[in-house]
Every structure is written in structure tokens, then in C-alpha cells.
C-alpha positions as a printed Julia matrix, in Angstrom:
115×3 Matrix{Float64}:
 105.65  32.63   81.56
 102.02  33.22   80.8
 102.64  36.46   78.95
 105.04  37.75   81.6
 102.59  37.23   84.47
 104.79  34.67   86.21
 108.54  34.46   86.7
 110.55  31.59   88.1
 113.93  31.63   89.79
 115.95  28.46   90.18
 118.23  28.49   93.24
 120.82  25.96   94.38
 120.99  26.52   98.12
 122.75  25.31  101.21
 120.6   27.63  103.33
 119.06  25.9   106.3
 116.36  28.5   107.08
 113.45  28.13  104.68
 110.13  29.81  105.44
 106.8   29.78  103.64
 106.26  32.83  101.54
 103.85  35.18  103.3
 103.33  37.15  100.08
 100.31  35.88   98.11
 102.1   36.63   94.84
 105.08  34.35   95.61
 105.73  30.67   96.3
 108.67  28.51   97.28
 109.0   25.05   95.78
 111.51  22.46   97.01
 112.91  19.62   94.93
 113.24  16.41   96.89
 113.16  12.74   95.87
 110.28  12.23   98.36
 108.09  14.75   96.54
 105.47  14.14   93.87
 106.6   13.41   90.32
 104.99  15.69   87.74
 104.55  15.21   84.03
 105.38  18.1    81.71
 101.64  18.66   81.31
 101.21  18.89   85.1
 104.01  21.48   85.24
 102.24  23.55   82.59
  98.81  23.25   84.18
 100.09  24.14   87.65
 102.17  27.1    86.49
  99.36  28.38   84.25
  96.78  28.08   87.03
  99.03  29.86   89.55
  99.72  32.69   87.11
  95.99  33.07   86.51
  95.4   33.1    90.3
  97.82  35.99   90.82
 101.03  34.19   91.81
 103.82  36.26   90.29
 107.03  34.64   91.53
 108.07  31.07   92.19
 111.41  30.27   93.74
 112.5   26.72   92.99
 115.05  25.36   95.45
 117.53  22.58   94.8
 119.42  21.58   97.92
 122.93  20.51   98.61
 124.03  16.85   98.78
 122.17  16.24  102.05
 118.94  17.8   100.72
 116.33  19.44  102.92
 115.16  18.39  106.37
 111.52  17.66  107.24
 110.75  21.18  108.51
 112.11  22.66  105.28
 110.06  20.29  103.16
 106.94  21.21  105.13
 107.62  24.95  104.68
 107.44  24.7   100.88
 104.21  25.22   98.97
 105.2   22.38   96.61
 107.47  19.4    97.14
 108.43  18.01   93.73
 110.47  14.98   92.74
 112.4   15.11   89.48
 113.52  11.53   90.07
 113.23   8.88   92.81
 117.05   8.85   92.73
 119.2   11.44   94.44
 120.69  13.52   91.62
 123.69  15.84   91.58
 122.41  19.38   92.09
 123.66  20.56   88.69
 121.65  17.83   86.98
 118.54  18.58   89.05
 118.86  22.25   88.06
 119.2   21.32   84.4
 116.15  19.03   84.49
 114.12  21.66   86.3
 115.07  24.34   83.77
 114.03  22.0    80.96
 110.63  21.38   82.58
 110.07  25.13   82.98
 110.9   25.65   79.31
 108.71  22.73   78.25
 105.81  23.97   80.43
 106.07  27.39   78.8
 105.95  25.83   75.33
 102.87  23.83   76.32
 101.14  26.95   77.64
 101.96  28.82   74.41
 100.92  25.88   72.25
 104.22  25.74   70.37
 105.31  22.53   68.61
 108.3   21.77   70.9
 106.16  20.1    73.55
 104.88  17.51   71.09
 108.33  16.2    70.16
């Protein structure tokens, strides 16, 4: 994204030890139904701003069926809701991937985001 300045990795995890990224060029985002819902435009604005600020890597975490506990949610730089419903992890990953793609098209100004 953003001309190769920012990369994103989507991870389905059962890992119970999540720490804030100490590296200024990296962030960890957690998907949880208690997080904030973002529009496609908000995704694009946030990712574009972070890339311009020097963030180079974002790891997006989708949890197992029981999700993340409170300490894990607090350790993330962003807590995002894809839906107020609890979704199967494969569907959450698919929706997240679509939002990343859509955000990239918005940032590049391509016609896909208008459809």
C-alpha cells in the first residue's frame, strides 16, 4: 500500500501472548466485535496516514472462536469491529482482506471503490 511504503499481514491466531509493538514502524491490530466499526474510507485514511507517518508494517489479528481477552485487546494499537456479530474466523479474514484491497483502491483513486 501507499506505493510500497506499508505492508499488512493478516494472521488467524490462537496465541494468547500479544504484546504492543515496540518498533515505531510496526503496529498490531486486533479484530473484535467490541471494537470500532470503520467505513472503507476510514480504513483508507488511517492506513494512508500511518504510511505517511512512517509505519511500515501492520499485523492484523483475527482470533479463535473465543476471541481475545481484555489484556490482549488493550495491547493492540487498534481494536476494530468488522461486525457486531461474532463471525467465523475465515469470514472475518475474508472481510478484512476485502477492506485492505478497497482501502488501497481508494488511496490510488481507482474506480473500484466507487462501485
